C-alpha positions in Angstrom: -51.1 23.1 7.7 -51.0 26.8 7.2 -47.8 28.8 6.5 -46.8 31.4 9.0 -46.4 34.8 7.2 -44.0 37.5 8.3 -43.8 40.9 6.9 -40.3 41.8 5.5 -40.4 45.1 7.5 -40.2 43.1 10.7 -37.3 40.8 9.7 -33.8 41.9 9.9 -31.2 40.4 7.6 -28.1 39.0 9.3 -24.6 38.8 7.9 -24.4 36.1 5.3 -22.5 32.9 6.0 -20.3 32.9 2.8 -18.8 36.2 3.9 -17.0 34.3 6.7 -14.8 32.6 4.0 -13.2 35.2 2.0 -9.6 34.4 1.1 -7.2 37.0 2.8 -4.7 36.8 -0.2 -7.4 37.0 -2.9 -8.2 34.8 -5.8 -6.8 33.9 -9.2 -7.7 31.8 -12.2 -6.6 28.4 -12.7 -7.0 25.6 -15.3 -7.9 23.1 -12.5 -10.3 23.3 -9.5 -7.1 23.0 -7.5 -4.0 24.4 -9.1 -1.4 21.8 -9.9 -4.0 18.8 -9.6 -5.8 17.1 -12.4 -9.4 15.7 -11.9 -8.4 12.2 -11.1 -6.1 13.4 -8.2 -8.9 15.6 -6.8 -11.4 12.8 -6.9 -8.9 10.5 -5.4 -8.3 13.0 -2.5 -11.9 13.6 -2.0 -12.6 9.9 -1.8 -10.1 9.5 1.0 -12.0 12.3 3.0 -15.5 11.4 2.1 -16.0 8.1 0.2 -17.9 8.6 -3.0 -20.0 5.5 -3.6 -22.7 5.0 -5.8 -24.5 1.8 -7.1 -25.4 3.4 -10.4 -22.1 4.6 -11.2 -23.1 8.3 -11.6 -21.5 9.8 -8.6 -19.0 11.4 -10.9 -21.6 13.5 -12.6 -23.4 14.5 -9.4 -20.1 15.6 -7.8 -19.4 17.7 -10.8 -22.9 19.2 -10.6 -23.0 19.8 -6.8 -19.3 20.5 -5.9 -17.4 21.4 -9.0 -20.3 23.3 -10.7 -18.5 23.3 -14.1 -21.6 24.5 -16.0 -23.4 21.3 -17.4 -25.3 23.5 -19.9 -22.1 23.4 -21.9 -20.3 20.2 -21.0 -18.1 20.3 -24.0 -16.4 23.5 -22.8 -13.4 23.2 -20.6 -13.8 25.9 -17.9 -11.4 28.1 -16.0 -11.7 28.1 -12.3 -11.4 30.9 -9.7 -9.3 29.6 -6.9 -8.1 31.0 -3.5 -4.6 31.9 -3.4 -4.0 30.6 0.1 -5.9 29.0 3.1 -5.9 32.2 5.1 -9.5 33.3 5.5 -11.1 36.4 6.8 -13.3 35.1 9.6 -16.4 36.8 11.0 -18.7 35.6 13.8 -22.3 35.6 12.7 -23.5 36.7 16.1 -21.1 39.6 16.6 -23.6 42.3 15.7 -26.9 41.9 13.8 -27.0 43.8 10.6 -30.0 45.8 9.3 -30.8 45.8 5.6 -29.6 49.3 5.4 -26.1 48.1 6.4 -25.8 45.5 3.6 -25.2 46.4 0.0 -28.7 46.5 -1.6 -27.1 46.6 -5.1 -25.2 43.4 -4.7 -27.4 41.6 -7.2 -27.0 44.5 -9.7 -23.2 44.3 -9.5 -23.1 40.5 -9.9 -25.5 40.8 -13.0 -23.4 43.6 -14.4 -20.5 41.2 -14.9 -22.2 39.5 -17.8 -20.3 41.3 -20.5 -17.0 41.8 -18.5 -14.0 39.7 -18.8 -12.7 37.3 -16.1 -10.6 40.0 -14.5 -13.7 41.7 -13.2 -15.1 38.4 -11.9 -12.0 37.7 -10.0 -12.2 41.3 -8.5 -15.8 40.5 -7.5 -14.4 37.3 -5.7 -11.7 39.2 -4.0 -14.3 41.4 -2.4 -17.2 38.9 -1.6 -15.7 35.3 -1.9 -16.9 32.3 -3.7 -20.6 31.9 -4.6 -21.4 28.7 -2.9 -19.3 26.7 -0.5 -19.7 22.9 0.0 -18.3 20.9 2.8 -15.9 19.4 0.3 -14.5 22.8 -0.4 -12.9 22.6 3.0 -10.8 19.7 2.0 -7.0 20.5 2.0 -4.7 19.7 -0.8 -0.9 19.7 -0.3 1.1 20.5 -3.4 3.6 17.6 -3.9 6.6 19.8 -4.6 6.2 22.9 -2.5 4.0 21.4 0.2 1.7 24.5 -0.1 -1.9 23.9 1.1 -4.6 24.7 -1.3 -8.3 24.4 -1.6 -10.9 23.9 -4.3 -12.3 26.8 -6.3 -15.4 27.4 -8.5 -15.9 27.3 -12.3 -16.0 30.7 -14.1 -18.3 28.9 -16.6 -20.8 28.3 -13.8 -20.4 31.8 -12.7 -21.3 32.9 -16.2 -24.5 30.8 -16.1 -25.6 32.2 -12.8 -24.8 35.8 -14.1 -26.9 35.2 -17.2 -29.9 33.8 -15.2 -29.9 36.8 -12.8 -29.3 39.3 -15.7 -32.4 38.2 -17.6 -34.5 38.2 -14.4 -33.4 41.9 -13.8 -34.0 42.8 -17.4 -37.5 41.4 -17.2 -38.1 43.2 -14.0 -36.8 46.5 -15.4 -39.2 46.1 -18.3 -42.1 45.6 -15.9 -41.1 48.7 -13.8 -40.6 51.0 -16.8 -43.7 49.5 -18.7 -41.4 48.8 -21.7 -43.2 47.8 -24.9 -40.5 45.3 -25.4 -42.2 43.2 -22.6 -44.8 42.2 -25.2 -42.2 40.3 -27.1 -40.9 38.6 -24.1 -44.2 37.4 -22.7 -46.0 35.4 -25.4 -49.6 34.2 -25.2 -50.4 31.0 -27.3 -53.6 28.8 -27.5 -51.9 26.3 -25.3 -50.6 28.6 -22.7 -47.9 31.3 -22.1 -44.2 31.2 -22.7 -41.4 33.5 -21.5 -38.8 34.2 -24.2 -35.2 34.3 -23.0 -32.8 35.5 -25.6 -34.6 33.5 -28.4 -35.4 30.5 -26.2 -39.1 30.1 -25.1 -39.5 28.8 -21.6 -43.1 27.4 -20.8 -44.9 29.4 -18.0 -48.4 28.1 -18.4 -49.0 24.6 -20.0 -52.1 22.6 -20.7 -51.8 21.1 -17.2 -51.8 24.5 -15.6 -54.4 26.3 -17.8 -56.4 27.3 -14.9 -53.6 30.0 -14.1 -54.8 32.0 -17.2 -57.8 33.1 -15.1 -55.4 35.2 -13.0 -54.8 37.6 -15.8 -56.7 39.5 -18.4 -56.1 38.2 -21.9 -52.8 39.5 -23.4 -51.7 40.8 -20.1 -47.9 40.8 -20.0 -47.0 42.3 -16.7 -48.9 39.6 -14.6 -47.1 36.6 -16.1 -43.8 38.3 -16.0 -44.2 39.0 -12.2 -45.4 35.4 -11.8 -42.4 34.1 -13.6 -40.0 36.3 -11.4 -41.7 35.1 -8.3 -41.2 31.4 -9.2 -37.5 32.1 -9.9 -37.0 33.7 -6.6 -38.8 30.9 -4.8 -36.6 28.3 -6.7 -33.4 30.1 -5.9 -34.1 30.7 -2.3 -35.7 27.4 -1.4 -33.9 25.7 1.5 -31.3 28.5 1.5 -32.4 30.9 4.2 -32.2 30.1 7.9 -34.1 32.1 10.5 -32.5 32.8 13.9 -33.3 34.6 16.9 -31.0 37.4 18.0 -29.8 37.6 21.6 -31.2 41.0 22.1 -34.1 41.6 24.5 -36.4 42.2 21.5 -35.9 38.7 20.3 -35.9 39.9 16.6 -35.9 37.2 13.8 -33.0 37.3 11.6 -32.5 35.6 8.2 -29.2 34.1 7.3 -28.5 33.1 3.7 -26.3 30.1 3.4 -24.1 31.4 0.6 -23.1 34.4 -1.3 -25.4 33.4 -4.2 -28.3 33.1 -1.9 -27.4 36.6 -0.5 -27.4 37.9 -4.1 -30.9 36.5 -4.8 -32.1 37.8 -1.4 -31.1 41.3 -2.4 -33.1 41.0 -5.6 -36.0 39.8 -3.4 -35.6 43.0 -1.3 -36.0 45.1 -4.6 -38.8 42.9 -5.9 -40.8 43.4 -2.9 -40.0 47.2 -2.6 -38.0 46.5 0.6 -35.1 48.4 -0.9 -35.3 51.2 -3.5 -32.6 51.4 -6.2 -31.9 54.4 -8.5 -29.5 54.4 -11.4 -26.9 57.1 -11.4 -27.5 59.4 -14.4 -23.6 59.8 -14.8 -21.9 56.4 -14.3 -25.0 54.1 -14.7 -24.4 52.2 -11.4 -27.3 51.5 -9.1 -27.4 52.8 -5.5 -29.8 52.5 -2.7 -31.6 55.6 -1.5 -34.7 56.7 0.3 -34.8 60.1 -1.3 -36.8 59.9 -4.5 -35.1 63.1 -5.8 -31.7 61.4 -5.8 -29.9 61.3 -9.2 -26.3 60.7 -8.3 -24.6 57.8 -6.6 -21.8 60.0 -5.2 -20.4 63.5 -4.8 -17.9 62.6 -7.5 -20.7 61.9 -10.1 -22.5 65.0 -9.0 -19.4 67.1 -9.6 -18.9 65.5 -13.0 -22.4 66.5 -13.9 -21.7 70.1 -12.7 -18.4 70.3 -14.7 -20.2 69.0 -17.8 -22.8 71.7 -17.6 -20.2 74.3 -17.0 -18.4 73.1 -20.1 -21.4 73.1 -22.3 -22.2 76.7 -21.2 -18.6 77.8 -21.9 -18.9 76.2 -25.4 -22.1 77.9 -26.1 -20.5 81.3 -25.1 -17.5 80.6 -27.2 -19.7 79.9 -30.3 -21.7 83.2 -29.7 -18.3 85.1 -29.5 -17.1 83.6 -32.8 -20.3 84.4 -34.5 -20.3 88.1 -33.4 -22.2 87.7 -30.3 -25.5 89.3 -29.6 -26.3 92.5 -31.7 -28.0 95.4 -30.2 -31.2 96.5 -32.0 -30.5 99.2 -34.7 -30.8 102.8 -33.7 -30.7 106.0 -36.0 -27.5 107.9 -35.1 -29.2 111.0 -36.6 -32.7 111.2 -35.3 -35.2 113.3 -37.1 -35.5 116.8 -35.6 -38.8 117.6 -33.8 -41.4 119.3 -35.9 
């Protein structure tokens, strides 16, 4: 059975589903997935709504992995949680108006990866603007506080957020090295006798093993760009697998729209747009933020940054004039005040 191929230029991107669930009163940090409840109380409440049964007894770990997302890479760490402050949600209908890719934020993935060295305050600000990364049906379970009766919902682990940020940040760094033909790429893509590995911050991830040695024929020996692009394509495929839903718009053109199932899928979809040159991003020479543009001459993300550049240039020119003035300025060529008389 052959796969049906569509060009991205003919596919419009619809409003992503997770944006329909942004808490109107914002988010805050908590020591529990539900403020005021411990893990046993949460599991008991979830078991009342959706019985958690398992013959092997491992349902608890599966729940932590699929719903709590506490970050199983570091299970010994007790995470903080980003939790909604209320149940009031900003609601959007997914059929109100189809959005073109130009109407979405093409730098969403860059903003998310930029949180890697930021503290939790910036992550909460990101949640306040875009919502939770991934919603599960159990996130809709309502918890009533025993004292105040306030209705609460589950949040997401900031430790899991950090792991997702790290994974995307590495992919973007690898992609930037490929685009700029950075020599550092040679130390990230390593050829061995038994295959190729991708080095991620000191950890080597096998890309080509003995079982897949036939892949080596795809690239010239010691090629680093080809394996790096192959690794990125695998990561994009893995992240977007079963997370994009095609729908037909109700317009007369019957355009096909793609709806990501969560904010996290939307983030990786924006990376896919950049990876396939569907969107063009430029880094501002002043603030360093990325912005989308169709003009290859663009250097500034906003008028504010453009004016900052102008003022900096003016200040440098003024400083140069002041330095010349303190050193006596420019001296005119010497002329004899008593020229010789004509012969």
